C-alpha positions in Angstrom: -35.5 -190.9 -39.6 -32.6 -188.4 -38.9 -31.9 -187.7 -35.2 -33.3 -184.0 -36.2 -36.7 -185.1 -37.0 -36.9 -187.8 -34.1 -39.5 -187.1 -31.5 -37.4 -187.8 -28.1 -40.0 -186.2 -25.6 -43.4 -184.8 -25.1 -41.9 -181.3 -25.8 -41.0 -182.6 -29.3 -44.0 -183.8 -30.0 -45.9 -180.6 -29.0 -43.7 -178.5 -31.3 -44.5 -180.6 -34.1 -48.3 -180.5 -33.2 -48.2 -176.7 -32.7 -49.7 -177.0 -29.0 -48.3 -176.9 -25.5 -46.5 -180.0 -23.8 -49.4 -179.9 -21.1 -52.0 -180.4 -24.2 -49.9 -183.4 -25.3 -49.6 -184.9 -22.1 -53.3 -184.7 -21.5 -54.1 -185.9 -25.0 -52.0 -189.1 -24.7 -53.8 -189.7 -21.4 -57.1 -189.6 -23.4 -58.1 -186.7 -21.3 -61.8 -185.4 -22.0 -60.4 -181.9 -21.3 -58.7 -181.8 -24.9 -61.0 -181.3 -27.8 -61.7 -184.9 -29.8 -59.9 -183.5 -33.0 -56.9 -182.2 -31.2 -56.6 -185.4 -28.9 -56.9 -187.5 -32.1 -54.1 -185.4 -34.0 -52.0 -185.7 -31.5 -52.2 -189.4 -30.8 -51.9 -190.1 -34.6 -48.8 -187.9 -34.5 -47.5 -190.0 -31.5 -48.3 -193.3 -33.6 -46.5 -192.1 -36.6 -43.2 -191.1 -34.8 -43.5 -194.3 -32.7 -43.4 -192.1 -29.5 -44.3 -193.6 -26.2 -44.6 -191.3 -23.1 -42.4 -192.4 -20.1 -45.1 -193.5 -17.6 -42.7 -193.9 -14.8 -41.8 -190.3 -15.1 -45.3 -189.1 -15.5 -46.3 -190.9 -12.3 -43.5 -189.4 -10.5 -44.6 -185.9 -11.5 -48.4 -186.5 -10.3 -47.3 -188.6 -7.4 -48.9 -191.7 -8.8 -47.5 -195.2 -8.9 -50.1 -196.7 -11.3 -50.2 -199.8 -9.3 -52.3 -201.6 -6.7 -50.3 -203.7 -4.3 -52.4 -207.2 -3.5 -50.9 -208.9 -0.6 -51.9 -212.3 0.7 -50.5 -212.5 4.4 -50.1 -216.1 5.5 -49.2 -215.8 9.1 -51.2 -218.9 10.0 -50.9 -220.9 6.9 -47.2 -220.8 5.6 -47.9 -223.9 3.4 -50.6 -222.0 1.6 -49.3 -220.9 -2.0 -50.7 -218.5 -4.5 -51.6 -221.3 -6.9 -54.6 -222.1 -4.1 -57.8 -222.5 -6.0 -59.2 -219.7 -3.6 -56.6 -217.4 -4.5 -56.3 -218.1 -8.0 -60.2 -217.1 -8.4 -59.9 -214.2 -6.3 -56.9 -212.8 -8.3 -58.6 -213.3 -11.6 -61.5 -211.1 -10.7 -59.2 -208.5 -8.9 -56.9 -208.6 -12.0 -59.6 -207.8 -14.2 -61.2 -205.0 -12.3 -57.9 -203.3 -11.6 -57.0 -203.4 -15.2 -60.2 -201.8 -15.9 -59.5 -199.1 -13.8 -56.2 -198.5 -15.4 -53.9 -199.9 -12.7 -51.2 -202.9 -12.5 -51.4 -205.3 -9.9 -48.5 -205.8 -7.9 -48.8 -209.1 -6.1 -46.9 -210.6 -3.1 -47.5 -213.6 -0.9 -46.2 -212.6 2.4 -45.0 -214.9 5.4 -44.8 -212.3 8.3 -41.5 -212.6 10.2 -41.9 -209.1 12.2 -44.7 -206.6 12.4 -43.3 -204.0 9.7 -44.1 -206.3 6.5 -47.1 -204.0 5.8 -45.2 -200.8 6.5 -42.5 -201.8 3.8 -45.1 -202.2 1.2 -47.0 -199.0 1.9 -43.8 -196.9 2.1 -42.4 -198.3 -0.6 -43.9 -195.6 -2.8 -44.5 -198.5 -5.4 -48.3 -198.8 -4.9 -51.3 -196.1 -4.7 -53.2 -198.7 -2.5 -53.4 -202.1 -0.8 -55.8 -204.9 -1.3 -55.3 -207.7 1.2 -56.5 -211.2 0.7 -57.0 -212.5 3.9 -56.5 -211.2 7.6 -54.8 -214.2 8.7 -53.4 -213.7 12.2 -52.4 -210.2 11.3 -55.3 -208.3 12.6 -52.9 -206.0 14.9 -50.8 -205.3 12.0 -53.6 -204.4 9.9 -55.6 -202.0 12.2 -52.2 -200.1 13.0 -51.7 -199.5 9.4 -55.2 -198.5 9.0 -55.1 -195.8 11.7 -52.7 -193.9 9.4 -53.1 -195.3 5.7 -56.6 -194.9 4.1 -56.3 -196.7 0.8 -56.4 -200.0 2.4 -59.0 -202.7 1.9 -58.9 -206.3 3.3 -60.8 -209.4 2.2 -62.0 -211.1 5.4 -64.2 -211.0 8.4 -65.9 -207.8 9.4 -65.0 -207.7 13.0 -66.7 -205.7 15.9 -64.6 -202.9 17.1 -62.0 -202.8 14.2 -61.6 -199.6 12.0 -59.9 -201.5 8.6 -62.2 -201.7 6.0 -63.2 -205.3 4.8 -65.1 -207.1 2.1 -66.2 -210.7 3.1 -69.3 -212.9 3.3 -71.4 -213.3 6.4 -69.2 -216.1 7.8 -71.5 -216.8 10.8 -74.5 -216.9 9.0 -72.8 -219.2 6.3 -71.6 -221.5 9.0 -75.2 -221.6 10.4 -76.9 -222.4 7.0 -74.5 -225.0 6.3 -74.8 -226.8 9.7 -79.0 -226.3 9.7 -78.8 -228.2 6.1 -77.2 -231.1 7.5 -79.4 -231.2 10.6 -82.4 -231.1 8.3 -80.8 -234.0 6.3 -80.9 -236.2 9.4 -77.4 -235.7 10.7 -77.1 -235.9 14.5 -73.4 -236.1 15.3 -70.9 -233.6 13.5 -67.4 -232.6 12.7 -66.0 -229.3 11.9 -62.8 -229.5 9.8 -60.9 -225.8 10.0 -58.5 -224.1 12.0 -60.4 -221.6 13.9 -57.0 -219.1 14.2 -58.1 -217.2 11.1 -61.0 -214.9 11.8 -63.2 -216.1 8.9 -62.9 -219.6 10.1 -63.8 -218.7 13.5 -66.7 -217.0 12.6 -68.1 -220.3 10.7 -67.4 -222.2 13.6 -69.3 -219.8 15.7 -72.4 -220.2 13.2 -71.9 -224.1 13.4 -72.0 -223.8 17.1 -75.1 -221.5 17.2 -77.0 -223.9 14.8 -76.4 -226.9 16.8 -77.1 -224.8 20.1 -80.5 -223.9 18.7 -81.5 -227.8 18.6 -79.5 -228.7 21.7 -76.9 -230.5 19.9 -74.2 -228.5 21.3 -72.2 -231.8 22.6 -72.4 -233.4 19.3 -69.6 -231.8 17.6 -66.1 -232.5 17.2 -63.5 -230.0 16.0 -60.3 -230.9 13.6 -58.2 -227.7 13.1 -57.6 -229.0 9.4 -55.2 -226.5 7.3 -56.5 -225.1 4.2 -54.1 -227.0 2.0 -54.9 -230.3 0.4 -51.3 -231.5 1.2 -51.8 -231.1 4.9 -55.7 -231.4 5.3 -55.9 -235.0 3.4 -53.4 -236.7 5.8 -54.7 -234.9 8.9 -58.2 -236.1 8.0 -57.1 -239.6 7.1 -55.4 -239.6 10.7 -58.5 -238.4 12.3 -60.8 -241.2 10.8 -58.2 -243.6 11.8 -58.3 -242.4 15.6 -62.2 -241.7 15.9 -64.3 -244.2 17.5 -67.4 -242.9 15.8 -67.4 -241.2 12.5 -69.9 -238.4 12.4 -72.7 -238.5 9.7 -72.4 -234.8 9.3 -69.0 -232.8 8.1 -69.0 -228.9 7.9 -65.5 -227.9 6.2 -64.2 -224.6 6.5 -63.3 -224.4 2.9 -64.1 -226.5 -0.3 -60.3 -227.4 -0.7 -60.6 -229.1 3.0 -64.3 -230.5 2.0 -62.4 -232.2 -1.1 -59.5 -233.6 1.1 -62.5 -235.2 3.2 -64.4 -236.8 0.5 -61.0 -238.5 -0.9 -60.2 -239.3 2.6 -63.7 -240.8 3.4 -63.5 -242.9 0.0 -60.1 -244.3 1.0 -61.8 -245.6 4.2 -64.6 -247.0 2.6 -66.9 -244.4 3.9 -69.9 -243.6 1.2 -71.0 -239.9 0.8 -73.8 -239.0 1.0 -75.0 -242.7 2.3 -73.0 -242.8 5.4 -71.6 -239.2 5.9 -73.2 -236.0 4.6 -70.3 -233.2 3.6 -70.7 -229.7 2.8 -67.8 -227.2 2.1 -67.5 -223.3 1.8 -66.6 -221.1 -1.1 -68.2 -222.6 -4.0 -65.0 -222.7 -6.2 -65.1 -223.9 -9.6 -63.8 -227.3 -8.8 -66.7 -228.1 -6.5 -69.1 -229.1 -9.3 -66.5 -231.7 -10.6 -65.7 -233.5 -7.3 -67.2 -237.0 -7.1 -69.6 -236.7 -5.7 -70.3 -233.1 -6.4 -69.6 -230.9 -3.5 -72.4 -229.0 -1.6 -71.2 -225.8 -0.3 -71.7 -222.2 0.8 -71.2 -219.7 -1.8 -69.2 -216.6 -1.3 -69.7 -214.5 -4.5 -65.8 -213.8 -5.1 -66.7 -212.0 -8.3 -68.9 -209.2 -6.6 -66.5 -209.4 -3.8 -63.5 -208.4 -5.9 -65.5 -205.6 -7.6 -66.3 -204.1 -3.9 -62.6 -204.3 -2.8 -61.6 -202.6 -5.9 -64.6 -199.9 -5.9 -63.9 -199.2 -1.8 -60.3 -198.9 -2.7 -60.3 -196.3 -5.3 -62.9 -194.4 -3.2 -60.3 -194.4 -0.4 -57.5 -193.2 -3.0 -59.7 -190.3 -3.5 -59.9 -189.6 0.2 -63.3 -191.3 1.3 -63.5 -193.1 4.6 -65.8 -196.0 3.2 -67.5 -198.4 5.5 -67.1 -202.4 5.0 -69.1 -204.6 3.0 -70.7 -207.9 4.3 -71.9 -210.2 1.2 -75.0 -212.9 1.8 -73.7 -216.3 1.8 -75.9 -218.7 -0.3 -76.5 -222.4 0.3 -75.6 -224.5 -2.8 -77.0 -228.1 -2.5 -75.1 -231.0 -4.6 -74.8 -234.6 -4.1 -72.6 -234.7 -1.3 -75.4 -233.6 1.2 
């Protein structure tokens, strides 16, 4: 095609179609404001002339970035990676939901070194909103941002007195139902594996304690602040088993990854599950049905959680001050308990 006949921009395509540049812009965005016949004609001309609109320039004009920032703050778990099974599961659901909304996902794993880490993302102009996967130990930073920036939603605990919008399971209830299940299985001495620095894990521990208090077993609980990665959880649990004088017959793990690490460490110490020890995790990640024995757990509906995160975020982008969403946890009984 000669330079004279080449379609370089929307104005050229509008002249060729015999319509205004605004009509071309709307037609290429598949706007229902343009008649279907006109829309199809313009889209066909664009294909014939191999014309693709400059999305970045369009976004600048309409003050839209076309991307959502998905941040994983790791203030208390600096060794955790994006390849973590929980993150990968949640990210898959978020990516699907955001794609359906016509937005890209801008992913960042953040090790906070100063309180401005969230400001830098929000003020960069690169995103239309932010989803946080986890609150970590960054509640103060999140709260400060929420006071000035509406399109912010976090996966995590729904904390009383806090203003930021969150989506997550009822962690306290989840901890309770996990512990009650082990009590019903005949367990009388318990261990909780998880670091309560993170709000979600703290609430799960509260639920565990509440269930034990209800049956006058509060003193029958040991706590190991195991981290969320198998690389750190397994050696910590192994050492704890070496050092403890009496292995409890009920283990409540704050995550499936920690529970999987516990299963491995117990097997290495010759302790049978569920013969000598009953183990239950939290999350119901895909691998929990593949461990040996298969893992009992408390299910968080991550697909529903991701859908709520995206729905609330886009409502907030539109200016709505939404509330938080708390999902019901579900006990999933398998071989380990």
